[in-house]
C-alpha positions as a Markdown table, in Angstrom:
| # | Residue | x | y | z |
|---|---|---|---|---|
| 1 | Unk | 0.1 | -0.1 | -0.2 |
| 2 | Unk | 1.4 | 3.4 | -0.9 |
| 3 | Unk | 1.8 | 6.5 | 1.4 |
| 4 | Unk | 0.0 | 9.7 | 1.1 |
| 5 | Unk | 3.0 | 11.2 | -0.7 |
| 6 | Unk | 3.4 | 8.7 | -3.3 |
| 7 | Unk | -0.3 | 8.4 | -4.0 |
| 8 | Unk | -0.4 | 12.2 | -4.5 |
| 9 | Unk | 3.0 | 12.1 | -6.5 |
| 10 | Unk | 1.8 | 9.6 | -8.7 |
| 11 | Unk | -1.8 | 10.5 | -9.3 |
| 12 | Unk | -0.6 | 14.0 | -9.9 |
| 13 | Unk | 1.9 | 12.9 | -12.8 |
| 14 | Unk | -0.8 | 10.4 | -14.1 |
| 15 | Unk | -3.5 | 13.1 | -14.5 |
| 16 | Unk | -1.0 | 15.6 | -15.8 |
| 17 | Unk | 0.3 | 13.2 | -18.5 |
| 18 | Unk | -3.5 | 12.1 | -19.2 |
| 19 | Unk | -4.1 | 15.9 | -20.0 |
| 20 | Unk | -0.9 | 16.3 | -21.8 |
| 21 | Unk | 0.2 | 19.2 | -19.5 |
| 22 | Unk | 4.0 | 20.1 | -18.7 |
| 23 | Unk | 5.0 | 20.8 | -15.2 |
| 24 | Unk | 5.3 | 24.3 | -16.3 |
| 25 | Unk | 1.8 | 24.9 | -17.6 |
| 26 | Unk | 0.5 | 22.8 | -14.9 |
| 27 | Unk | 2.4 | 25.3 | -12.2 |
| 28 | Unk | 0.8 | 28.1 | -14.2 |
| 29 | Unk | -2.9 | 26.8 | -13.8 |
| 30 | Unk | -2.4 | 25.9 | -10.3 |
| 31 | Unk | -0.8 | 29.4 | -9.5 |
| 32 | Unk | 2.7 | 28.0 | -7.9 |
| 33 | Unk | 6.1 | 27.6 | -9.2 |
| 34 | Unk | 7.3 | 24.6 | -11.3 |
| 35 | Unk | 9.8 | 23.9 | -8.8 |
| 36 | Unk | 6.9 | 23.1 | -6.1 |
| 37 | Unk | 5.4 | 20.8 | -8.7 |
| 38 | Unk | 8.5 | 18.9 | -9.3 |
| 39 | Unk | 9.2 | 18.6 | -5.4 |
| 40 | Unk | 5.6 | 17.3 | -4.9 |
| 41 | Unk | 6.0 | 14.8 | -7.8 |
| 42 | Unk | 9.4 | 13.6 | -6.3 |
| 43 | Unk | 7.7 | 13.5 | -2.8 |
| 44 | Unk | 10.3 | 16.1 | -1.5 |
| 45 | Unk | 7.4 | 18.5 | -0.6 |
| 46 | Unk | 3.7 | 17.9 | 0.5 |
| 47 | Unk | 1.3 | 20.7 | -0.5 |
| 48 | Unk | -1.1 | 22.7 | 1.7 |
| 49 | Unk | -4.8 | 21.9 | 1.7 |
| 50 | Unk | -5.3 | 25.2 | -0.2 |
| 51 | Unk | -2.9 | 23.9 | -2.9 |
| 52 | Unk | -4.2 | 20.3 | -3.3 |
| 53 | Unk | -7.6 | 22.1 | -4.0 |
| 54 | Unk | -6.0 | 24.3 | -6.5 |
| 55 | Unk | -4.1 | 20.8 | -8.0 |
| 56 | Unk | -7.6 | 19.1 | -8.2 |
| 57 | Unk | -9.2 | 22.2 | -10.0 |
| 58 | Unk | -6.1 | 22.2 | -12.2 |
| 59 | Unk | -6.5 | 18.6 | -13.2 |
| 60 | Unk | -10.1 | 18.7 | -13.3 |
| 61 | Unk | -10.7 | 15.9 | -10.6 |
| 62 | Unk | -12.0 | 15.6 | -7.2 |
| 63 | Unk | -9.3 | 16.2 | -4.4 |
| 64 | Unk | -10.1 | 12.7 | -3.1 |
| 65 | Unk | -9.1 | 11.3 | -6.5 |
| 66 | Unk | -5.4 | 12.2 | -5.9 |
| 67 | Unk | -5.3 | 9.9 | -3.0 |
| 68 | Unk | -6.6 | 6.5 | -4.5 |
| 69 | Unk | -4.3 | 3.9 | -5.6 |
| 70 | Unk | -6.4 | 3.3 | -8.6 |
| 71 | Unk | -8.4 | 6.4 | -9.2 |
| 72 | Unk | -11.5 | 6.3 | -11.9 |
| 73 | Unk | -11.8 | 10.1 | -12.3 |
| 74 | Unk | -13.5 | 11.7 | -15.2 |
| 75 | Unk | -10.2 | 12.4 | -16.5 |
| 76 | Unk | -9.1 | 8.8 | -16.8 |
| 77 | Unk | -12.8 | 7.7 | -18.1 |
| 78 | Unk | -12.5 | 10.3 | -20.8 |
| 79 | Unk | -9.1 | 9.3 | -21.8 |
| 80 | Unk | -10.2 | 5.6 | -21.9 |
| 81 | Unk | -13.3 | 6.4 | -23.9 |
| 82 | Unk | -11.0 | 8.2 | -26.4 |
| 83 | Unk | -8.6 | 5.4 | -26.5 |
| 84 | Unk | -11.4 | 3.0 | -27.1 |
| 85 | Unk | -12.9 | 5.1 | -30.0 |
| 86 | Unk | -9.2 | 5.4 | -31.7 |
| 87 | Unk | -9.0 | 1.7 | -31.5 |
| 88 | Unk | -12.5 | 1.4 | -33.2 |
| 89 | Unk | -11.6 | 3.5 | -35.8 |
| 90 | Unk | -8.2 | 2.0 | -36.6 |
| 91 | Unk | -9.8 | -1.2 | -36.8 |
| 92 | Unk | -12.4 | 0.2 | -39.3 |
| 93 | Unk | -9.7 | 1.9 | -41.5 |
| 94 | Unk | -7.9 | -1.6 | -41.6 |
| 95 | Unk | -10.9 | -3.4 | -42.5 |
| 96 | Unk | -11.4 | -1.0 | -45.3 |
| 97 | Unk | -7.8 | -1.1 | -46.5 |
| 98 | Unk | -7.9 | -4.7 | -46.7 |
| 99 | Unk | -11.2 | -4.8 | -48.4 |
| 100 | Unk | -9.7 | -2.7 | -51.1 |
| 101 | Unk | -6.7 | -4.8 | -51.5 |
């Protein structure tokens, strides 16, 4: 079982990656320095409750989603849905190409 710092660090990075946001862009959205974001993601610092709220808002998740081992936030559900749609589209394209050949 991961500790609270690990959960926050891992989930922040996971959500940030899903949204394709750099640490610099993310820091701007949160209203803090990129250094602080880096320190939180490397577990060298732990943010205040106020900063956690701003982090969650910037990531478009509930603050609690930052502390679950396998969060199923709307951000992840949306990404999974997007991946499924891409996969279906790829299959249709490949099938159409096969039929043409």
